[in-house]
Structures are given as structure tokens and as C-alpha cells.
N, C-alpha and C positions, 0 to 999 in steps of 0.2 A: 561792212565795216564793223571789227569786233568791238563793242562796249564794256566797259569794265562793270561787273556785278556790282549791286548795292552792297552787298554782303560777300564778305571774302572769307569768313569763316563760319562754319557751320557746326555749335557744339551741340552735341546731344547726349544726354543721358541715356543709359540702357535698360535698365529694368523697369517696366513700365510705361517705356517711352517708343523707344527706336524698337526694342523685343518685342514680339509678341506675346502672349501668354503661355504659348509652348516654349519660349527661350530662343525662337528662331527670329532673324530679320528676313523680311517677305521678299519676293521677287520685285514687288512695285516699290520697295523702299530703296532696296539696292539699285533699282534703274532710277529713282530720283536722288539720288548720292551720287551716281553717276552723272547725270544732268548738271548737278551743282559743280562738280571736278572738272567738266566740260566747261565751263565758264568762267574756271579759274578760281573757285572757291576751294578751300582745304576743309576737309573733316575733323574733327576733334572729338573723341571720345571722353566724355567727362563723367566717372561712374563711381558709385561706392565700393565696388568691388575691388579687391585687390590684385595685383598682377597675375598669380596663379590662376585666378577665378576667370581670367579672360582671354587666356593665352589660345585655347580652342577657338573663340569666338573669332579673334583678330586672324587668326589662319585661314579662318573659312570665308571673310570678308577680303582676305589679300590685302588686308591693313596694313600699312608701313611708316605711318606719320606718329605723330606723340598721343601720347594717352594720359590723361588725369586719372589717376587710380586712388582708391582707399579714400575718398571724401576728401580729396586735395592732399592727402600724405605722401602721395608718389607720382612723380613723372617719369613715365618710362618711354623710352626710344623701342618703338615695335620692330624697325627695321634692322635697329642694332643689337635688341635683345636685352637691354641693358637699361638701370635705373639712372637718371639724370639727377634726381633730385628725391630724397627720402625723410619724412620726419617722424620719429619715434615719440610715442607715448611714453611718458615717465609712469614705468611701472609701478612706483610706490606710490604716487597720486592716484594713477587708475585703481588701485586697491583701496586707498584711502575714500576716492568717490562712490565707489560700490557700497562702502560701508555708511558713507552718511545716505544715501538712498535708502540702503534697508534700514537705516534709523526712523526713516518717515514713513515707508510701506510696508516693512516687512521684509521677507527672504525674496530676492531676486535671481535668476537664473543668467550666467555670463557666458560670453563665448570671446573669444580675441583672433583678429588677424595677426599673423606674426608678420614683422619687417623682411624685406627680400623678396628677391624675384621667384625664390621656391621656397616662401613663407607658406605655413600650413595655419588652416583655419581649427582651434582648438575650442572643444566644448565641456563643459562642466557639466556634473551629473544633474538632470533635470531641463536641462538647455534643450529646445527642439527648435532645428533649423527652418527657419520661414521659407527657404527656397531649398528643398530637397535634393534639387540637381547640383547644388554644389558639394564639393566634397569637404569633409570635415572629420576630425579626430577626436575623439571623446576620451578625457583624462579623468583621472579619479578624484581630484581635488581641485579647489579653485586655487591653490598655490602652484598647481603647475601649470597653469595659464601665465603666469611670468616667467619661467623657465628661459624665455630667450625675449629680446625686444619685439614690441609690439607697436603697431601703428592706430589700432583702435580697438575698442572694446563694445559688444552689442550686448544690449541688456534686455530681458524679457520677464514680465511679470504676471502669474498664474491668474490674475483678476484685473487689473487696471487696465483700460483701454491705453491705445499707442500715445493718443492725444495726452491723456491722464499721467502716463508715466513720465512723458517729455517734460511736462509742465514740472511735476515734482523732482524730475532729475535736475533741471536747470536751477531750480530755487536751492537745491541739497549741495549740488558740485560747485558751484561758484565759478573761481576762477582755475580749478584744477583742469578743467577740460573744457572742449565745445560738445555741447550736446545738441541731437540733431534727429529728427525722424526722417528717417530715408526709405521706409516702404512698410507695409503692414508685416506687423511683429518685428520691426528693426528699429529699435530706438538706439543710438551710436554716442560713444563718446571719444572723441579725437582729440590730438593736441590744441591746447588754448591757442585760438587765432588761427588756425588752419581749417580750411573748409574749400568747397567746390569752387568758391570765389576766387581765392588766394592760388588755387591750382590752375583754372583758369587764365587768370592774370599771367602767371608765369610761364604757360605754355603760349599765350599769345605775344607776350614780351621776345620769345623766341622767334616765333615767326612772323615777327614785326608788323602785327594786325592790332589795330586799336579797336577798343570796345565799340565805339559807335559803328563798325563794321561786322559786328557779330552778330547773328540769330542764334538763339538759344533755346532748346525743348526741354522740358522736364515734367513731372508729374508729382514730386513730393515736397515738402519744405525744406529738406536738405538742397534743394535745388534754387532756392531763393538767393544765394549769395553769388552763384552763376546769374542769375537772371540780374542782379544788380549791377553786374559787369559786363554787362550785353547791351548791343543797340536796338535788338527786337526779342521780346520775348515771348515766346509761343507755350501756352500749358496744354497738357493733352486733354482730350474729354474726360478721362477717368481720374484726372487730376486731383490733389487735394484740395479743398476751400483756400487754403492760404495761398497756393500757389495760383489758383486760378484768379485771386483776386489782385493779385502783382503782376499778372499777363497783360501784354498787349492784343494778345488773341488768344483765342480758346479753339482747338482744331479738333478734330475726332479722336476716338480713343485710340491706344495702341494696337488694338485688334482689329481696327479699322484703319489702319496705315496712316494715321493723322500726320506723322512727320510727312511724308512722302504727299499728301495734298498739300501742304504748305510749299515744300520745294519745288513741286510741279508749277504752281504758281509763280514763284520768285525766281527761277531757273529755267523755265521751258519746260516742255513734258515730252515732245515727240508726239503729239495727240491725244494728251489729257488736260489741256487748257481749258480753264472755265470750271474747273472742280474748285468748288470753294471751302470755307471752312465752317464750323457750326460753332455758333456764337453762344 
């Protein structure tokens, strides 16, 4: 007799979570996602990457569901290849926010993700991409960042740590934008009130799945809003301390297929039952 799984939605971050350090999804993780799907659960990717930055990965995974992209600014239908929702960041407010941050800590370097399914990542002089595998175009000045609508701004400081820059940015920016720490070297500004939690909620509503039946996996503070909207929260072994503190469980690292370890336990393994998590 078939039974209904405890969790109907598996929400996974990508970088530092489902993806291994080499930007691939392992065979074990693919199989574990297959176990979940066979049990009736849906997989929802919830990522800070914009749509153009994940198309190749979606194709590799044969992924045809909904995707929350750009820190919740985009809701993408991978099967139809179209945006269902998009929230742009006011460019004047973004430029003002950068000025306020620089008034506190001196010069910063910025990049933007443009809106739309074909949006480009633009980087100003001095900005270094934290993930060199993602494509970007260098522009000659900060003003050139604002030529088209953008969904978020990425900020780097030559000396401050990520946590230090995040704290300063939150204090300086106020209600101009949502500030989040998304990964190493990745402090971001998104539209005020938009985050992975709002994106997850929008996707879950379309799927008709409640928060209590969602299991979420993440590794950085930008995953905290997603955790808040999920029934069971799993932090990776390589996760930021803030996320580990908010988790119901800490699994192995992304390099050790920590997502797969938990999914095998929750949905069955075809031979890997009994492998637990690291606490």
C-alpha cells in the first residue's frame, strides 16, 4: 500500500548545498532526488543565481519544474522557459544604497544581475566574481550598471569580511533594499521585502503545498527566510554558523553529498538506508 511521504516539497539551494565544489550534482544526489520524486515529492530549486546562470544546470538535470531564482526576485517555469514573476530593484535606490555603504567603509566594488530570462551579469572595474564559472561582462563605469532593469546588486569590499560588510550594509541601507549574505564574497542587495522565503512561498502556493510539508536545505544566511517557511530545516556541514543555529538538523557537507544523506533516509534509498547525518 502506498503511503503519503511526510514531505511533499524538497527545496534545495544550489551553491554550497546541492552542488558539489566543482559545480556538479553527484550521481548519488541525483538518485536521492529520484527517490523523493518516486515517493511523490516535488523538487524546488531555490537559488541566488539568476535564470541565465542556471539554464545549463537545469538541462543537465532534466529539471522541468518551478525555480526560485535571484534571491526570490524571479519565479521561473523551467518547462515553459518563461518567467512567471519578477521583482526589479529600483536602480536609483540601489545606487543610493551603494553610496551609503561607501560613506561608512570607503570604496566598494559592485556587480548587477539584469532582469529577464536573458539578463546579463555586469561587473564594474575592480569587481572580482566569487564564482569564476559564471559568465559576466565588464563595464567601464558604475553608471553603466544601471542601463537596464536589475534584480539585485552584488557588493564586495577589499578588506572587510563578508559578515562585517553585511552588518555595515544593513545599517547603512535601511529600507532601500534587502541585504543578505549569499556565499563567500557574495553580499547582495535585493528589492526590499524580497528574499528566498517570499520566493518559496510563491512557488509553494502555486504547487498547493503547505510549509509544514516542505523540507529545505541550505548553507548561508540568505537561506534563513527559506528555513522560516519550511517544516523541516537542514543545514549543510559547511554551512554558516547562523544557518546551523536555525536548523533542525546538520547534515554532511556539499562535498560529501549531505543532501542525499537526508533524502535517502526520508524517502528510501534502494540500499543506502541507515546512513545518518552529522550533528
